SETORPA-183215 format. One line per field, with one value per residue (C-alpha): residue number from 1; x negated, y negated, z. Coordinates in Angstrom, 2 decimals. Layout:
i	c(NUM	...)
east	c(X	...)
north	c(Y	...)
up	c(Z	...)
This chain:
i	c(1	2	3	4	5	6	7	8	9	10	11	12	13	14	15	16	17	18	19	20	21	22	23	24	25	26	27	28	29	30	31	32	33	34	35	36	37	38	39	40	41	42	43	44	45	46	47	48	49	50	51	52	53	54	55	56	57	58	59	60	61	62	63	64	65	66	67	68	69	70	71	72	73	74	75	76	77	78	79	80	81	82	83	84	85	86	87	88	89	90	91	92	93	94	95	96	97	98	99	100	101	102	103	104	105	106	107	108	109	110	111	112	113	114	115	116	117	118	119	120	121	122	123	124	125	126	127	128	129)
east	c(0.00	-1.50	-1.07	0.05	-1.28	1.45	-0.22	-1.36	0.57	-2.57	-3.12	-6.42	-8.61	-10.04	-7.84	-8.57	-8.09	-4.60	-3.52	-1.34	-3.74	-6.52	-10.02	-10.20	-6.82	-7.74	-11.03	-9.20	-6.66	-9.36	-11.41	-8.35	-7.35	-10.89	-10.96	-7.58	-8.58	-12.22	-12.18	-10.49	-12.95	-15.87	-14.75	-13.94	-17.53	-18.87	-16.84	-17.78	-21.48	-22.32	-19.37	-18.78	-15.13	-13.81	-13.59	-17.17	-18.42	-16.61	-18.06	-21.57	-21.05	-19.84	-22.82	-25.09	-23.31	-21.92	-25.28	-28.20	-29.76	-33.27	-33.00	-29.53	-28.46	-24.73	-22.65	-19.05	-20.15	-22.78	-21.77	-24.17	-25.40	-25.27	-28.93	-29.77	-32.79	-33.28	-34.87	-32.15	-29.17	-28.75	-27.22	-29.56	-27.63	-26.31	-28.81	-28.62	-29.60	-33.09	-33.98	-32.43	-34.48	-37.66	-37.26	-36.56	-39.58	-41.74	-40.25	-39.30	-43.02	-44.07	-47.67	-46.79	-44.72	-47.47	-50.00	-47.72	-47.59	-51.38	-51.65	-49.31	-51.00	-54.49	-53.55	-51.91	-55.33	-56.71	-53.54	-53.86	-51.27)
north	c(0.00	-3.33	-6.61	-9.85	-13.15	-15.28	-18.44	-17.64	-14.40	-12.63	-8.98	-8.45	-10.14	-9.14	-9.82	-10.95	-8.16	-8.16	-11.16	-11.66	-14.21	-13.44	-14.49	-17.55	-18.87	-18.14	-20.04	-23.07	-22.95	-22.66	-25.50	-27.77	-26.76	-27.34	-30.81	-31.71	-30.37	-31.45	-32.09	-28.78	-26.91	-28.66	-27.72	-24.16	-23.84	-25.23	-22.74	-19.82	-20.64	-22.20	-21.52	-25.30	-26.32	-29.84	-30.72	-29.58	-31.49	-34.65	-34.24	-33.84	-36.89	-38.95	-37.77	-39.01	-42.39	-41.52	-41.11	-38.84	-37.31	-38.30	-41.63	-42.88	-43.35	-43.22	-43.77	-42.97	-41.85	-39.30	-36.58	-35.47	-31.89	-29.36	-28.60	-25.19	-23.08	-20.60	-18.06	-18.07	-19.64	-22.03	-25.39	-28.29	-31.36	-33.41	-34.84	-37.21	-35.77	-37.30	-35.94	-32.57	-32.35	-33.44	-30.59	-28.18	-29.24	-28.96	-25.48	-26.50	-26.38	-28.56	-28.28	-29.61	-32.44	-33.35	-33.37	-35.69	-38.08	-38.05	-38.56	-41.58	-43.10	-42.65	-43.83	-47.02	-48.37	-47.83	-48.38	-50.25	-52.98)
up	c(0.00	-1.00	0.80	-0.79	0.52	2.09	0.71	-2.82	-3.49	-4.69	-3.88	-5.70	-3.06	0.32	3.34	6.86	9.38	10.93	8.83	5.81	4.31	1.90	2.98	0.67	1.91	5.54	5.11	3.68	6.52	9.20	7.73	7.65	11.19	12.51	10.92	12.44	15.89	16.20	19.95	20.71	18.48	20.18	23.67	22.59	21.36	24.64	26.65	24.41	24.11	27.50	29.81	30.02	29.89	29.23	32.94	33.62	30.57	31.73	35.27	33.87	31.69	34.67	36.78	33.97	33.78	30.35	28.64	27.88	30.99	29.91	28.08	29.03	25.40	24.83	21.75	20.94	17.46	18.51	20.89	23.56	23.32	26.13	26.83	28.21	29.02	26.20	28.55	31.24	29.47	32.42	31.48	32.36	31.27	28.36	25.91	22.96	19.56	19.76	23.21	22.41	19.20	21.00	23.49	20.69	18.66	21.80	22.34	25.93	26.76	29.71	28.48	25.01	26.46	28.96	26.12	24.15	27.11	27.37	23.63	23.71	26.75	25.33	21.85	23.17	24.13	20.63	18.63	15.37	14.88)
């Protein structure tokens, strides 16, 4: 017995499991739904990936005065990322895209970050303007 998609009426395509939509129609529907429900999708990802629900996120944000835990940057356009330890999975705080990327590029290495501080401090004295 073949299925027929409830959206496009095709039966010659692959179907989503337990759904009456073909995969292409389901993808279009999910993309549209995700775009219309961005905040809900965002918090669902936080809960699934980090165990951080909306209330916890808002508490963390309030504890950080509404900005990045390291630099204080805040912007309504750019969401803060949930930073976590890759070894333990423990959530450390909310970071702006720049600070989150800096940690990622440094591979969360205290040694690399300390060396960068030394580099900046030492190069300030001999910086070319």
